[in-house]
N, CA, C, O and the ligand as a Tripos MOL2 file, in Angstrom:
@<TRIPOS>MOLECULE
protein
  257   255    65     0     0
PROTEIN
NO_CHARGES

@<TRIPOS>ATOM
      1 N         -52.3540   55.2100  -61.4260 N.3       1 MET1
      2 CA        -52.6370   54.3840  -60.1390 C.3       1 MET1
      3 C         -54.0050   54.3310  -60.0080 C.2       1 MET1
      4 O         -54.6890   55.3530  -60.0730 O.2       1 MET1
      5 N         -54.5500   53.0460  -59.7990 N.am      2 LYS2
      6 CA        -55.8950   52.8580  -59.6040 C.3       2 LYS2
      7 C         -56.1620   51.8530  -58.4700 C.2       2 LYS2
      8 O         -55.4080   50.8860  -58.3580 O.2       2 LYS2
      9 N         -57.2120   52.0280  -57.6050 N.am      3 ILE3
     10 CA        -57.4190   50.9740  -56.7110 C.3       3 ILE3
     11 C         -59.0650   50.7810  -56.7430 C.2       3 ILE3
     12 O         -59.8000   51.7610  -56.8640 O.2       3 ILE3
     13 N         -59.5210   49.5790  -56.6370 N.am      4 SER4
     14 CA        -60.9170   49.1230  -56.7870 C.3       4 SER4
     15 C         -61.7810   49.5660  -55.5710 C.2       4 SER4
     16 O         -61.1970   49.8580  -54.5270 O.2       4 SER4
     17 N         -63.0840   49.6310  -55.6400 N.am      5 GLU5
     18 CA        -63.8720   50.0790  -54.7330 C.3       5 GLU5
     19 C         -63.8290   49.1210  -53.4830 C.2       5 GLU5
     20 O         -63.7730   49.4780  -52.3060 O.2       5 GLU5
     21 N         -63.8700   47.6970  -54.0230 N.am      6 SER6
     22 CA        -63.8650   46.5450  -53.0000 C.3       6 SER6
     23 C         -62.6620   46.6410  -52.2640 C.2       6 SER6
     24 O         -62.6020   46.3600  -51.0670 O.2       6 SER6
     25 N         -61.7340   47.0150  -52.9150 N.am      7 GLU7
     26 CA        -60.1780   46.9210  -52.0200 C.3       7 GLU7
     27 C         -60.3440   47.9610  -51.1360 C.2       7 GLU7
     28 O         -60.0470   47.7580  -49.9590 O.2       7 GLU7
     29 N         -60.8110   49.1620  -51.5170 N.am      8 VAL8
     30 CA        -60.9130   50.3450  -50.3480 C.3       8 VAL8
     31 C         -61.8290   49.9710  -49.3760 C.2       8 VAL8
     32 O         -61.6790   50.4150  -48.2370 O.2       8 VAL8
     33 N         -62.9100   49.1020  -49.6760 N.am      9 GLN9
     34 CA        -63.9310   48.7760  -48.4980 C.3       9 GLN9
     35 C         -63.2270   47.9220  -47.6260 C.2       9 GLN9
     36 O         -63.5010   47.9930  -46.4280 O.2       9 GLN9
     37 N         -62.2020   46.9730  -48.0850 N.am     10 LYS10
     38 CA        -61.5630   46.1670  -47.0450 C.3      10 LYS10
     39 C         -60.6820   46.8290  -46.0290 C.2      10 LYS10
     40 O         -60.3900   46.2450  -44.9850 O.2      10 LYS10
     41 N         -60.2150   48.1380  -46.3330 N.am     11 MET11
     42 CA        -59.3360   48.8800  -45.6040 C.3      11 MET11
     43 C         -60.2440   49.3670  -44.1940 C.2      11 MET11
     44 O         -61.4360   49.6720  -44.1610 O.2      11 MET11
     45 N         -59.2540   49.3270  -43.0520 N.am     12 LYS12
     46 CA        -60.0410   49.7810  -41.9830 C.3      12 LYS12
     47 C         -60.2920   51.2910  -41.8720 C.2      12 LYS12
     48 O         -59.3860   52.1190  -41.9690 O.2      12 LYS12
     49 N         -61.4830   51.5730  -41.6770 N.am     13 LEU13
     50 CA        -62.0160   52.8740  -41.5360 C.3      13 LEU13
     51 C         -61.7620   53.5850  -40.1880 C.2      13 LEU13
     52 O         -62.3340   53.1860  -39.1740 O.2      13 LEU13
     53 N         -60.9800   54.5480  -40.1680 N.am     14 LYS14
     54 CA        -60.7650   55.1140  -38.7360 C.3      14 LYS14
     55 C         -61.8800   56.0270  -38.4830 C.2      14 LYS14
     56 O         -62.4030   56.0720  -37.3690 O.2      14 LYS14
     57 N         -62.2300   56.6800  -39.3540 N.am     15 GLY15
     58 CA        -63.4010   57.6060  -38.9570 C.3      15 GLY15
     59 C         -63.5930   58.5260  -40.1700 C.2      15 GLY15
     60 O         -62.8960   58.5570  -41.1840 O.2      15 GLY15
     61 N         -64.7840   59.3490  -39.8410 N.am     16 LYS16
     62 CA        -65.2950   60.3280  -40.9140 C.3      16 LYS16
     63 C         -65.2940   61.6160  -40.5370 C.2      16 LYS16
     64 O         -66.3410   61.9320  -39.9720 O.2      16 LYS16
     65 N         -64.5140   62.4610  -40.6420 N.am     17 PRO17
     66 CA        -64.3710   63.9280  -40.0520 C.3      17 PRO17
     67 C         -65.4730   64.5210  -40.8140 C.2      17 PRO17
     68 O         -65.6580   64.2500  -42.0010 O.2      17 PRO17
     69 N         -66.2660   65.3910  -40.0880 N.am     18 LYS18
     70 CA        -67.4790   66.1090  -40.4570 C.3      18 LYS18
     71 C         -67.2780   67.7200  -40.4200 C.2      18 LYS18
     72 O         -66.5480   68.3150  -39.6260 O.2      18 LYS18
     73 N         -67.9950   68.2490  -41.3390 N.am     19 CYS19
     74 CA        -67.8660   69.7710  -41.5010 C.3      19 CYS19
     75 C         -68.4650   70.1670  -40.2020 C.2      19 CYS19
     76 O         -69.4490   69.6100  -39.7150 O.2      19 CYS19
     77 N         -67.7830   71.2180  -39.6330 N.am     20 LEU20
     78 CA        -68.3520   71.6620  -38.4000 C.3      20 LEU20
     79 C         -69.5550   72.7850  -38.5830 C.2      20 LEU20
     80 O         -70.1970   73.2410  -37.6370 O.2      20 LEU20
     81 N         -69.7130   73.0880  -39.7420 N.am     21 THR21
     82 CA        -70.7450   74.1310  -40.2790 C.3      21 THR21
     83 C         -71.9360   73.2750  -40.7270 C.2      21 THR21
     84 O         -72.9640   73.4710  -40.0810 O.2      21 THR21
     85 N         -71.9890   72.4930  -41.5680 N.am     22 CYS22
     86 CA        -73.1860   71.8090  -41.9510 C.3      22 CYS22
     87 C         -73.3170   70.1860  -41.5770 C.2      22 CYS22
     88 O         -74.2950   69.5130  -41.9000 O.2      22 CYS22
     89 N         -72.3720   69.7650  -40.9730 N.am     23 GLY23
     90 CA        -72.2590   68.2320  -40.7140 C.3      23 GLY23
     91 C         -72.1380   67.2910  -41.7510 C.2      23 GLY23
     92 O         -72.4010   66.1070  -41.5400 O.2      23 GLY23
     93 N         -71.7450   67.7190  -42.9160 N.am     24 ASN24
     94 CA        -71.6370   66.9570  -44.1190 C.3      24 ASN24
     95 C         -70.2580   66.1950  -43.9420 C.2      24 ASN24
     96 O         -69.2730   66.8390  -43.5810 O.2      24 ASN24
     97 N         -70.1670   64.8010  -44.1960 N.am     25 PRO25
     98 CA        -68.8330   64.1510  -44.0440 C.3      25 PRO25
     99 C         -67.8460   64.9080  -44.9690 C.2      25 PRO25
    100 O         -68.2360   65.2180  -46.0950 O.2      25 PRO25
    101 N         -66.7490   65.1850  -44.6140 N.am     26 LEU26
    102 CA        -65.5520   65.8040  -45.3220 C.3      26 LEU26
    103 C         -64.9250   64.4870  -46.2680 C.2      26 LEU26
    104 O         -64.9160   64.4490  -47.4990 O.2      26 LEU26
    105 N         -64.5320   63.6820  -45.5550 N.am     27 SER27
    106 CA        -63.7810   62.6080  -46.2540 C.3      27 SER27
    107 C         -63.8910   61.2950  -45.3160 C.2      27 SER27
    108 O         -64.4690   61.3160  -44.2290 O.2      27 SER27
    109 N         -63.3080   60.2210  -45.8280 N.am     28 PHE28
    110 CA        -63.0800   58.8800  -45.0710 C.3      28 PHE28
    111 C         -61.3230   58.7880  -44.7610 C.2      28 PHE28
    112 O         -60.3510   58.8990  -45.5090 O.2      28 PHE28
    113 N         -61.4450   58.5690  -43.5070 N.am     29 VAL29
    114 CA        -60.0300   58.6290  -43.0500 C.3      29 VAL29
    115 C         -59.5160   57.1490  -42.5420 C.2      29 VAL29
    116 O         -60.0510   56.6540  -41.5500 O.2      29 VAL29
    117 N         -58.5250   56.4920  -43.2010 N.am     30 TYR30
    118 CA        -58.2930   55.0680  -42.8820 C.3      30 TYR30
    119 C         -57.2530   54.8620  -42.0240 C.2      30 TYR30
    120 O         -56.4070   55.7260  -41.7960 O.2      30 TYR30
    121 N         -57.2580   53.7790  -41.5340 N.am     31 ASP31
    122 CA        -56.2480   53.3320  -40.3940 C.3      31 ASP31
    123 C         -54.8230   53.4690  -40.8980 C.2      31 ASP31
    124 O         -54.4990   53.1080  -42.0290 O.2      31 ASP31
    125 N         -53.9010   54.0560  -39.9360 N.am     32 GLY32
    126 CA        -52.6100   54.4960  -40.3360 C.3      32 GLY32
    127 C         -52.3590   55.8940  -40.6820 C.2      32 GLY32
    128 O         -51.2170   56.3540  -40.6600 O.2      32 GLY32
    129 N         -53.5500   56.6990  -41.0530 N.am     33 ALA33
    130 CA        -53.0160   57.9800  -41.2990 C.3      33 ALA33
    131 C         -52.7680   58.7300  -40.2930 C.2      33 ALA33
    132 O         -53.3920   58.6720  -39.2330 O.2      33 ALA33
    133 N         -51.6770   59.6330  -40.5760 N.am     34 LYS34
    134 CA        -51.1670   60.6220  -39.5320 C.3      34 LYS34
    135 C         -50.8770   62.0070  -40.1270 C.2      34 LYS34
    136 O         -50.6540   62.2440  -41.3150 O.2      34 LYS34
    137 N         -50.9080   62.7010  -39.3230 N.am     35 GLY35
    138 CA        -50.4960   64.2420  -39.6490 C.3      35 GLY35
    139 C         -51.7770   64.8760  -39.9300 C.2      35 GLY35
    140 O         -52.8330   64.3580  -39.5680 O.2      35 GLY35
    141 N         -51.7140   66.1260  -40.6470 N.am     36 TYR36
    142 CA        -52.7220   66.9190  -41.1390 C.3      36 TYR36
    143 C         -53.0810   67.0570  -42.4670 C.2      36 TYR36
    144 O         -52.2240   66.8950  -43.3360 O.2      36 TYR36
    145 N         -54.3330   67.3600  -42.7780 N.am     37 THR37
    146 CA        -54.7570   67.5200  -44.1550 C.3      37 THR37
    147 C         -55.8090   68.5490  -44.3180 C.2      37 THR37
    148 O         -56.6560   68.5160  -43.4250 O.2      37 THR37
    149 N         -55.9800   69.4790  -45.2520 N.am     38 SER38
    150 CA        -56.9740   70.3610  -45.3880 C.3      38 SER38
    151 C         -57.9880   69.9410  -46.1910 C.2      38 SER38
    152 O         -57.6480   69.3700  -47.2270 O.2      38 SER38
    153 N         -59.1320   70.0780  -45.9740 N.am     39 MET39
    154 CA        -60.3190   69.6810  -46.5610 C.3      39 MET39
    155 C         -61.4030   70.7100  -46.7810 C.2      39 MET39
    156 O         -61.7350   71.5210  -45.9160 O.2      39 MET39
    157 N         -61.8920   70.6390  -47.8840 N.am     40 LYS40
    158 CA        -63.0030   71.8050  -48.3020 C.3      40 LYS40
    159 C         -64.4900   71.0140  -48.2490 C.2      40 LYS40
    160 O         -64.6520   69.9460  -48.8390 O.2      40 LYS40
    161 N         -65.4130   71.5810  -47.5740 N.am     41 CYS41
    162 CA        -66.7580   70.8590  -47.5100 C.3      41 CYS41
    163 C         -67.3530   71.3080  -48.9230 C.2      41 CYS41
    164 O         -67.3440   72.4750  -49.3140 O.2      41 CYS41
    165 N         -67.8400   70.2890  -49.5960 N.am     42 LEU42
    166 CA        -68.5520   70.3060  -50.9100 C.3      42 LEU42
    167 C         -69.7930   70.9290  -50.8670 C.2      42 LEU42
    168 O         -70.3300   71.4460  -51.8470 O.2      42 LEU42
    169 N         -70.2840   70.8840  -49.6760 N.am     43 ARG43
    170 CA        -71.8420   71.4930  -49.6300 C.3      43 ARG43
    171 C         -71.4390   73.0040  -49.1960 C.2      43 ARG43
    172 O         -71.7090   73.8560  -50.0430 O.2      43 ARG43
    173 N         -70.9210   73.3920  -48.1750 N.am     44 CYS44
    174 CA        -70.8170   74.8440  -47.7230 C.3      44 CYS44
    175 C         -69.5460   75.4890  -48.1520 C.2      44 CYS44
    176 O         -69.4790   76.7090  -48.0010 O.2      44 CYS44
    177 N         -68.3080   74.7260  -48.7710 N.am     45 LYS45
    178 CA        -67.2240   75.4320  -49.3450 C.3      45 LYS45
    179 C         -66.3070   75.9390  -48.1880 C.2      45 LYS45
    180 O         -65.2700   76.5620  -48.4180 O.2      45 LYS45
    181 N         -66.7600   75.6270  -46.8850 N.am     46 GLN46
    182 CA        -65.8630   76.0910  -45.8440 C.3      46 GLN46
    183 C         -64.6510   75.0700  -45.7570 C.2      46 GLN46
    184 O         -64.8160   73.8520  -45.8260 O.2      46 GLN46
    185 N         -63.4090   75.6900  -45.5990 N.am     47 GLU47
    186 CA        -62.1420   74.8780  -45.3450 C.3      47 GLU47
    187 C         -61.7810   74.3520  -43.8320 C.2      47 GLU47
    188 O         -62.0540   74.9860  -42.8130 O.2      47 GLU47
    189 N         -61.2740   73.3810  -43.8590 N.am     48 PHE48
    190 CA        -60.9870   72.7820  -42.5060 C.3      48 PHE48
    191 C         -59.7500   72.1420  -42.3530 C.2      48 PHE48
    192 O         -59.3460   71.4940  -43.3190 O.2      48 PHE48
    193 N         -59.0280   72.1930  -41.2800 N.am     49 LEU49
    194 CA        -57.7070   71.3310  -41.1760 C.3      49 LEU49
    195 C         -58.1150   70.1860  -40.3230 C.2      49 LEU49
    196 O         -58.7660   70.3930  -39.2990 O.2      49 LEU49
    197 N         -57.7870   69.0510  -40.6670 N.am     50 VAL50
    198 CA        -58.1640   67.8600  -39.9600 C.3      50 VAL50
    199 C         -56.9140   66.9910  -39.6310 C.2      50 VAL50
    200 O         -56.1290   66.5440  -40.4670 O.2      50 VAL50
    201 N         -56.8480   66.8160  -38.2280 N.am     51 ASN51
    202 CA        -55.7310   66.0480  -37.6500 C.3      51 ASN51
    203 C         -56.1040   64.5680  -37.8360 C.2      51 ASN51
    204 O         -57.0520   64.0550  -37.2410 O.2      51 ASN51
    205 N         -55.1780   63.8040  -38.8320 N.am     52 LEU52
    206 CA        -55.7760   62.4610  -39.2250 C.3      52 LEU52
    207 C         -55.3880   61.5900  -38.1460 C.2      52 LEU52
    208 O         -55.7110   60.4190  -38.3470 O.2      52 LEU52
    209 N         -54.7490   61.8300  -36.9830 N.am     53 GLU53
    210 CA        -54.6720   60.9420  -35.8060 C.3      53 GLU53
    211 C         -55.7270   60.9780  -35.0590 C.2      53 GLU53
    212 O         -56.2540   59.9070  -34.7570 O.2      53 GLU53
    213 N         -56.2470   62.1480  -34.6160 N.am     54 THR54
    214 CA        -57.2010   62.4490  -33.5710 C.3      54 THR54
    215 C         -58.4410   62.5850  -34.2730 C.2      54 THR54
    216 O         -59.5080   62.6230  -33.6590 O.2      54 THR54
    217 N         -58.3670   62.6650  -35.5860 N.am     55 LEU55
    218 CA        -59.8460   63.1420  -36.3680 C.3      55 LEU55
    219 C         -60.3410   64.3690  -35.7280 C.2      55 LEU55
    220 O         -61.5690   64.4510  -35.7410 O.2      55 LEU55
    221 N         -59.6390   65.4710  -35.0990 N.am     56 GLU56
    222 CA        -60.0440   66.5920  -34.8420 C.3      56 GLU56
    223 C         -60.0590   67.5790  -35.8040 C.2      56 GLU56
    224 O         -59.0510   67.8230  -36.4660 O.2      56 GLU56
    225 N         -61.2120   68.2390  -35.9670 N.am     57 VAL57
    226 CA        -61.4120   69.1480  -37.1560 C.3      57 VAL57
    227 C         -61.6140   70.6740  -36.8810 C.2      57 VAL57
    228 O         -62.5860   71.0750  -36.2410 O.2      57 VAL57
    229 N         -60.6910   71.4820  -37.3720 N.am     58 LYS58
    230 CA        -60.4480   72.8020  -37.0380 C.3      58 LYS58
    231 C         -60.8940   73.5330  -38.0370 C.2      58 LYS58
    232 O         -60.3630   73.2880  -39.1200 O.2      58 LYS58
    233 N         -61.7530   74.4070  -38.0180 N.am     59 LYS59
    234 CA        -62.2480   75.4640  -39.1650 C.3      59 LYS59
    235 C         -61.1490   76.5970  -39.5510 C.2      59 LYS59
    236 O         -60.7270   77.3980  -38.7160 O.2      59 LYS59
    237 N         -60.7300   76.5760  -40.9110 N.am     60 ILE60
    238 CA        -59.6980   77.5960  -41.1590 C.3      60 ILE60
    239 C         -60.5210   78.7840  -41.4780 C.2      60 ILE60
    240 O         -61.4800   78.7790  -42.2500 O.2      60 ILE60
    241 N         -59.9940   79.9730  -40.7110 N.am     61 THR61
    242 CA        -60.6170   81.1960  -40.9850 C.3      61 THR61
    243 C         -59.8430   82.1360  -41.7730 C.2      61 THR61
    244 O         -58.6810   82.4240  -41.4840 O.2      61 THR61
    245 N         -60.5480   82.6790  -42.8890 N.am     62 LYS62
    246 CA        -59.7380   83.5550  -43.7310 C.3      62 LYS62
    247 C         -59.5810   84.8810  -43.1280 C.2      62 LYS62
    248 O         -60.5530   85.4460  -42.6250 O.2      62 LYS62
    249 N         -58.2630   85.4810  -43.1510 N.am     63 VAL63
    250 CA        -57.9220   86.8670  -42.8170 C.3      63 VAL63
    251 C         -58.2440   87.8180  -43.8350 C.2      63 VAL63
    252 O         -57.7060   87.6610  -44.9310 O.2      63 VAL63
    253 N         -58.9970   88.7390  -43.6720 N.am     64 CYS64
    254 CA        -59.2200   89.6550  -45.0010 C.3      64 CYS64
    255 C         -58.8750   91.0340  -44.3230 C.2      64 CYS64
    256 O         -58.9130   92.0730  -44.9820 O.2      64 CYS64
    257 ZN        -70.2360   72.0790  -44.8630 Zn       65 ZN65
@<TRIPOS>BOND
     1     1     2 1
     2     2     3 1
     3     3     4 2
     4     3     5 am
     5     5     6 1
     6     6     7 1
     7     7     8 2
     8     7     9 am
     9     9    10 1
    10    10    11 1
    11    11    12 2
    12    11    13 am
    13    13    14 1
    14    14    15 1
    15    15    16 2
    16    15    17 am
    17    17    18 1
    18    18    19 1
    19    19    20 2
    20    19    21 am
    21    21    22 1
    22    22    23 1
    23    23    24 2
    24    23    25 am
    25    25    26 1
    26    26    27 1
    27    27    28 2
    28    27    29 am
    29    29    30 1
    30    30    31 1
    31    31    32 2
    32    31    33 am
    33    33    34 1
    34    34    35 1
    35    35    36 2
    36    35    37 am
    37    37    38 1
    38    38    39 1
    39    39    40 2
    40    39    41 am
    41    41    42 1
    42    42    43 1
    43    43    44 2
    44    43    45 am
    45    45    46 1
    46    46    47 1
    47    47    48 2
    48    47    49 am
    49    49    50 1
    50    50    51 1
    51    51    52 2
    52    51    53 am
    53    53    54 1
    54    54    55 1
    55    55    56 2
    56    55    57 am
    57    57    58 1
    58    58    59 1
    59    59    60 2
    60    59    61 am
    61    61    62 1
    62    62    63 1
    63    63    64 2
    64    63    65 am
    65    65    66 1
    66    66    67 1
    67    67    68 2
    68    67    69 am
    69    69    70 1
    70    70    71 1
    71    71    72 2
    72    71    73 am
    73    73    74 1
    74    74    75 1
    75    75    76 2
    76    75    77 am
    77    77    78 1
    78    78    79 1
    79    79    80 2
    80    79    81 am
    81    81    82 1
    82    82    83 1
    83    83    84 2
    84    83    85 am
    85    85    86 1
    86    86    87 1
    87    87    88 2
    88    87    89 am
    89    89    90 1
    90    90    91 1
    91    91    92 2
    92    91    93 am
    93    93    94 1
    94    94    95 1
    95    95    96 2
    96    95    97 am
    97    97    98 1
    98    98    99 1
    99    99   100 2
   100    99   101 am
   101   101   102 1
   102   102   103 1
   103   103   104 2
   104   103   105 am
   105   105   106 1
   106   106   107 1
   107   107   108 2
   108   107   109 am
   109   109   110 1
   110   110   111 1
   111   111   112 2
   112   111   113 am
   113   113   114 1
   114   114   115 1
   115   115   116 2
   116   115   117 am
   117   117   118 1
   118   118   119 1
   119   119   120 2
   120   119   121 am
   121   121   122 1
   122   122   123 1
   123   123   124 2
   124   123   125 am
   125   125   126 1
   126   126   127 1
   127   127   128 2
   128   127   129 am
   129   129   130 1
   130   130   131 1
   131   131   132 2
   132   131   133 am
   133   133   134 1
   134   134   135 1
   135   135   136 2
   136   135   137 am
   137   137   138 1
   138   138   139 1
   139   139   140 2
   140   139   141 am
   141   141   142 1
   142   142   143 1
   143   143   144 2
   144   143   145 am
   145   145   146 1
   146   146   147 1
   147   147   148 2
   148   147   149 am
   149   149   150 1
   150   150   151 1
   151   151   152 2
   152   151   153 am
   153   153   154 1
   154   154   155 1
   155   155   156 2
   156   155   157 am
   157   157   158 1
   158   158   159 1
   159   159   160 2
   160   159   161 am
   161   161   162 1
   162   162   163 1
   163   163   164 2
   164   163   165 am
   165   165   166 1
   166   166   167 1
   167   167   168 2
   168   167   169 am
   169   169   170 1
   170   170   171 1
   171   171   172 2
   172   171   173 am
   173   173   174 1
   174   174   175 1
   175   175   176 2
   176   175   177 am
   177   177   178 1
   178   178   179 1
   179   179   180 2
   180   179   181 am
   181   181   182 1
   182   182   183 1
   183   183   184 2
   184   183   185 am
   185   185   186 1
   186   186   187 1
   187   187   188 2
   188   187   189 am
   189   189   190 1
   190   190   191 1
   191   191   192 2
   192   191   193 am
   193   193   194 1
   194   194   195 1
   195   195   196 2
   196   195   197 am
   197   197   198 1
   198   198   199 1
   199   199   200 2
   200   199   201 am
   201   201   202 1
   202   202   203 1
   203   203   204 2
   204   203   205 am
   205   205   206 1
   206   206   207 1
   207   207   208 2
   208   207   209 am
   209   209   210 1
   210   210   211 1
   211   211   212 2
   212   211   213 am
   213   213   214 1
   214   214   215 1
   215   215   216 2
   216   215   217 am
   217   217   218 1
   218   218   219 1
   219   219   220 2
   220   219   221 am
   221   221   222 1
   222   222   223 1
   223   223   224 2
   224   223   225 am
   225   225   226 1
   226   226   227 1
   227   227   228 2
   228   227   229 am
   229   229   230 1
   230   230   231 1
   231   231   232 2
   232   231   233 am
   233   233   234 1
   234   234   235 1
   235   235   236 2
   236   235   237 am
   237   237   238 1
   238   238   239 1
   239   239   240 2
   240   239   241 am
   241   241   242 1
   242   242   243 1
   243   243   244 2
   244   243   245 am
   245   245   246 1
   246   246   247 1
   247   247   248 2
   248   247   249 am
   249   249   250 1
   250   250   251 1
   251   251   252 2
   252   251   253 am
   253   253   254 1
   254   254   255 1
   255   255   256 2
@<TRIPOS>SUBSTRUCTURE
     1 MET1         2 RESIDUE 1 A MET
     2 LYS2         6 RESIDUE 1 A LYS
     3 ILE3        10 RESIDUE 1 A ILE
     4 SER4        14 RESIDUE 1 A SER
     5 GLU5        18 RESIDUE 1 A GLU
     6 SER6        22 RESIDUE 1 A SER
     7 GLU7        26 RESIDUE 1 A GLU
     8 VAL8        30 RESIDUE 1 A VAL
     9 GLN9        34 RESIDUE 1 A GLN
    10 LYS10       38 RESIDUE 1 A LYS
    11 MET11       42 RESIDUE 1 A MET
    12 LYS12       46 RESIDUE 1 A LYS
    13 LEU13       50 RESIDUE 1 A LEU
    14 LYS14       54 RESIDUE 1 A LYS
    15 GLY15       58 RESIDUE 1 A GLY
    16 LYS16       62 RESIDUE 1 A LYS
    17 PRO17       66 RESIDUE 1 A PRO
    18 LYS18       70 RESIDUE 1 A LYS
    19 CYS19       74 RESIDUE 1 A CYS
    20 LEU20       78 RESIDUE 1 A LEU
    21 THR21       82 RESIDUE 1 A THR
    22 CYS22       86 RESIDUE 1 A CYS
    23 GLY23       90 RESIDUE 1 A GLY
    24 ASN24       94 RESIDUE 1 A ASN
    25 PRO25       98 RESIDUE 1 A PRO
    26 LEU26      102 RESIDUE 1 A LEU
    27 SER27      106 RESIDUE 1 A SER
    28 PHE28      110 RESIDUE 1 A PHE
    29 VAL29      114 RESIDUE 1 A VAL
    30 TYR30      118 RESIDUE 1 A TYR
    31 ASP31      122 RESIDUE 1 A ASP
    32 GLY32      126 RESIDUE 1 A GLY
    33 ALA33      130 RESIDUE 1 A ALA
    34 LYS34      134 RESIDUE 1 A LYS
    35 GLY35      138 RESIDUE 1 A GLY
    36 TYR36      142 RESIDUE 1 A TYR
    37 THR37      146 RESIDUE 1 A THR
    38 SER38      150 RESIDUE 1 A SER
    39 MET39      154 RESIDUE 1 A MET
    40 LYS40      158 RESIDUE 1 A LYS
    41 CYS41      162 RESIDUE 1 A CYS
    42 LEU42      166 RESIDUE 1 A LEU
    43 ARG43      170 RESIDUE 1 A ARG
    44 CYS44      174 RESIDUE 1 A CYS
    45 LYS45      178 RESIDUE 1 A LYS
    46 GLN46      182 RESIDUE 1 A GLN
    47 GLU47      186 RESIDUE 1 A GLU
    48 PHE48      190 RESIDUE 1 A PHE
    49 LEU49      194 RESIDUE 1 A LEU
    50 VAL50      198 RESIDUE 1 A VAL
    51 ASN51      202 RESIDUE 1 A ASN
    52 LEU52      206 RESIDUE 1 A LEU
    53 GLU53      210 RESIDUE 1 A GLU
    54 THR54      214 RESIDUE 1 A THR
    55 LEU55      218 RESIDUE 1 A LEU
    56 GLU56      222 RESIDUE 1 A GLU
    57 VAL57      226 RESIDUE 1 A VAL
    58 LYS58      230 RESIDUE 1 A LYS
    59 LYS59      234 RESIDUE 1 A LYS
    60 ILE60      238 RESIDUE 1 A ILE
    61 THR61      242 RESIDUE 1 A THR
    62 LYS62      246 RESIDUE 1 A LYS
    63 VAL63      250 RESIDUE 1 A VAL
    64 CYS64      254 RESIDUE 1 A CYS
    65 ZN65       257 GROUP 0 **** ****
């Protein structure tokens, strides 16, 4: 499955959840997204849980 960049740009962007640690954008969320997803910051490697409906970002802490 493929989608062109211009087709993606036509989609309505809902927001860009950002890393709570370094402020790096984690990903682009498009309109209609629901539920939760986990994302890893490419810069500081911290993992986050993102609520796709509210764009709320929560840091996933590791229990050791
Ligand atoms: Zn980060």
